[in-house]
C-alpha positions as CSV (number, residue, x, y, z in Angstrom):
1,M,-4.4,-10.4,8.7
2,K,-3.7,-12.3,5.4
3,L,-2.5,-10.6,2.3
4,F,-2.9,-12.1,-1.2
5,F,0.0,-10.7,-3.1
6,N,2.6,-11.2,-5.8
7,P,6.2,-10.2,-5.2
8,A,6.4,-8.7,-8.7
9,S,3.3,-6.5,-8.1
10,P,4.0,-2.8,-7.4
11,Y,0.6,-2.4,-5.9
12,A,1.1,-5.3,-3.5
13,R,4.5,-3.9,-2.7
14,K,3.0,-0.5,-1.8
15,V,0.8,-2.3,0.8
16,M,3.9,-4.0,2.3
17,V,5.9,-0.7,2.2
18,V,3.1,1.0,4.2
19,A,2.9,-2.0,6.6
20,H,6.7,-1.7,7.3
21,E,6.4,2.1,7.7
22,C,3.5,1.6,10.2
23,G,5.2,-1.3,12.1
24,L,2.5,-3.8,11.0
25,A,4.5,-6.0,8.6
26,E,4.9,-8.9,11.1
27,Q,1.2,-9.0,11.6
28,I,0.5,-9.8,8.0
29,E,0.5,-13.4,6.6
30,R,1.5,-13.2,3.0
31,I,0.0,-15.6,0.5
32,A,1.9,-15.4,-2.8
33,I,0.1,-16.3,-5.9
34,G,0.9,-16.2,-9.6
35,L,-1.7,-14.2,-11.5
36,T,-2.5,-12.7,-14.9
37,P,-5.8,-11.4,-16.3
38,V,-6.4,-14.8,-17.9
39,N,-5.2,-16.9,-15.0
40,P,-7.7,-16.5,-12.1
41,N,-7.2,-17.8,-8.6
42,D,-10.3,-19.3,-6.9
43,D,-9.1,-18.5,-3.3
44,L,-8.4,-14.9,-4.3
45,N,-11.8,-14.6,-6.1
46,T,-13.5,-15.6,-2.8
47,D,-12.1,-12.6,-1.0
48,N,-11.9,-10.2,-4.0
49,P,-14.6,-10.8,-6.7
50,L,-12.5,-8.8,-9.1
51,G,-9.8,-11.4,-8.8
52,K,-7.1,-8.8,-8.4
53,I,-4.2,-8.3,-6.0
54,P,-3.6,-7.1,-3.4
55,A,-6.4,-8.2,-1.2
56,L,-6.2,-8.1,2.5
57,V,-8.3,-10.4,4.7
58,L,-8.9,-8.9,8.1
59,D,-9.0,-10.9,11.4
60,N,-12.8,-10.7,11.4
61,G,-13.0,-12.4,8.0
62,S,-13.9,-9.3,6.0
63,S,-11.6,-8.2,3.1
64,L,-10.3,-5.0,1.7
65,Y,-9.1,-4.1,-1.8
66,D,-7.4,-2.4,-3.8
67,S,-3.9,-1.2,-2.8
68,R,-5.1,2.4,-2.1
69,V,-7.8,1.2,0.3
70,I,-5.5,-1.3,2.0
71,A,-2.6,1.2,2.4
72,E,-4.8,3.8,4.0
73,Y,-6.4,1.2,6.3
74,L,-3.0,0.1,7.5
75,D,-1.8,3.7,7.9
76,T,-4.9,4.4,10.1
77,R,-4.5,1.2,12.1
78,G,-0.8,1.8,12.7
79,E,-0.9,5.6,13.0
80,G,1.8,5.9,10.3
81,G,1.0,9.5,9.4
82,L,1.6,8.8,5.7
83,Y,-1.6,10.6,4.6
84,P,-1.8,14.3,5.3
85,Q,-5.2,15.0,6.7
86,A,-6.0,18.4,5.3
87,G,-4.9,21.2,3.0
88,D,-2.8,21.3,-0.1
89,S,-0.3,18.6,1.2
90,R,-3.1,16.0,1.3
91,W,-4.1,16.6,-2.3
92,Q,-0.5,16.8,-3.4
93,A,0.2,13.4,-1.8
94,L,-2.8,11.8,-3.3
95,R,-2.1,13.2,-6.7
96,R,1.4,11.9,-6.6
97,Q,0.1,8.5,-5.6
98,A,-2.3,8.6,-8.6
99,C,0.6,9.6,-10.9
100,A,2.8,6.8,-9.6
101,D,-0.1,4.2,-9.8
102,G,-0.7,5.4,-13.4
103,I,2.9,4.8,-14.3
104,C,2.5,1.2,-13.0
105,D,-0.8,0.8,-14.8
106,A,0.7,1.7,-18.1
107,A,3.9,-0.3,-17.6
108,I,1.9,-3.4,-16.7
109,L,-0.5,-3.0,-19.6
110,A,2.5,-2.7,-22.0
111,R,4.1,-5.8,-20.4
112,Y,0.9,-7.9,-20.7
113,E,0.6,-7.0,-24.4
114,G,3.9,-8.9,-25.0
115,L,3.5,-11.5,-22.2
116,V,-0.1,-12.6,-22.3
117,R,-1.6,-11.6,-25.7
118,P,-1.0,-14.1,-28.5
119,E,1.8,-12.9,-30.7
120,E,-0.4,-12.6,-33.8
121,K,-2.8,-10.3,-31.9
122,R,-0.2,-8.0,-30.4
123,W,-0.6,-4.3,-31.2
124,S,2.7,-2.3,-31.2
125,G,0.7,1.0,-31.2
126,W,-0.9,0.0,-27.9
127,T,2.5,-0.8,-26.3
128,D,4.0,2.4,-27.5
129,A,1.1,4.5,-26.2
130,Q,1.4,2.9,-22.7
131,K,5.1,3.5,-22.6
132,N,4.6,7.1,-23.7
133,K,2.1,7.5,-20.8
134,F,4.7,6.5,-18.2
135,R,7.4,8.6,-19.9
136,R,5.2,11.7,-19.8
137,A,4.5,11.0,-16.1
138,L,8.2,10.6,-15.4
139,A,8.9,13.9,-17.1
140,A,6.2,15.6,-14.9
141,L,7.7,14.1,-11.8
142,E,11.2,15.3,-12.8
143,A,9.8,18.9,-13.0
144,E,8.3,18.8,-9.5
145,C,11.0,16.6,-7.9
146,P,12.7,19.6,-6.2
147,E,9.5,20.0,-4.2
148,F,9.8,16.5,-2.7
149,A,12.5,17.7,-0.3
150,D,12.5,15.3,2.7
151,T,8.8,14.5,2.5
152,T,7.8,10.9,3.3
153,D,4.2,10.2,2.6
154,I,2.0,8.0,0.4
155,G,2.9,10.1,-2.6
156,T,6.6,9.9,-2.4
157,L,6.6,6.3,-1.4
158,S,4.4,5.5,-4.4
159,V,6.7,7.4,-6.7
160,A,9.7,5.4,-5.4
161,I,7.8,2.1,-6.0
162,A,6.9,3.1,-9.5
163,L,10.5,3.9,-10.4
164,D,11.7,0.6,-9.0
165,Y,9.0,-1.2,-11.2
166,I,10.3,0.6,-14.3
167,D,13.8,-0.6,-13.4
168,F,12.5,-4.1,-12.7
169,R,10.5,-4.6,-15.9
170,Y,12.1,-2.1,-18.4
171,A,15.8,-2.3,-17.7
172,D,16.5,-0.6,-21.0
173,E,14.4,2.4,-20.2
174,A,16.9,5.2,-19.8
175,W,14.8,7.3,-17.4
176,R,17.7,8.4,-15.3
177,E,19.3,10.2,-18.2
178,A,16.1,11.9,-19.0
179,C,15.2,12.7,-15.3
180,P,18.5,13.4,-13.4
181,S,16.9,15.2,-10.5
182,L,14.4,12.4,-10.0
183,A,17.2,9.8,-10.3
184,A,19.2,11.6,-7.6
185,W,16.2,11.8,-5.3
186,H,15.4,8.1,-5.9
187,S,19.0,7.1,-5.1
188,E,18.7,8.5,-1.6
189,F,15.1,8.0,-0.8
190,G,15.3,4.4,-2.0
191,N,17.5,3.5,1.0
192,R,14.5,3.5,3.4
193,D,14.2,0.1,5.1
194,S,10.6,-0.2,4.0
195,L,11.7,0.0,0.3
196,R,14.9,-2.1,0.6
197,N,13.0,-4.9,2.4
198,T,10.3,-5.1,-0.3
199,M,12.2,-5.0,-3.6
200,P,10.2,-6.8,-6.4
201,A,10.8,-10.4,-7.4
202,D,9.6,-12.3,-10.4
203,L,6.6,-14.6,-10.0
204,K,5.4,-14.6,-13.6
205,A,3.5,-11.3,-13.3
């Protein structure tokens, strides 16, 4: 399998975290690319017409995208058990994944406003709105954090990845002070090998 990824991308990281959890990391050839919405990659576009990462090319030549599809495929292939199959626990895990992905969506959109958009066209109201989205989501996770207990599934893994991305791109965001329970959980849960071995790195994204 070949994975188009960027080491700064929280979505590509989620795929690799799941691959580590499922014992499949060594079976994936990683192809790192720099990418922004205005900087397409022809090789990637061939395997994902949306031109977005991550994209996983399977051994039969077919491709899968986006991160949620790839992560569930890897979990199924590796029998990782990260996706509860039925009941409230399934919907809870998927909702937490959606919340975490939404945090990353908002954080990336705010970053692109300052990184990619020409200075004279930047809109501070847009940036503030995106940051307020991820702050509200963090507050919601703080409220439900006591329910995480020792759960390890696609929901809690996605939450940990989102928190790491906030640390990575918004070092001045004092979320730990606002969310002490979430911070304490993250400090312990973040020691999982799958998370420690996939920490984000900057590749202009």
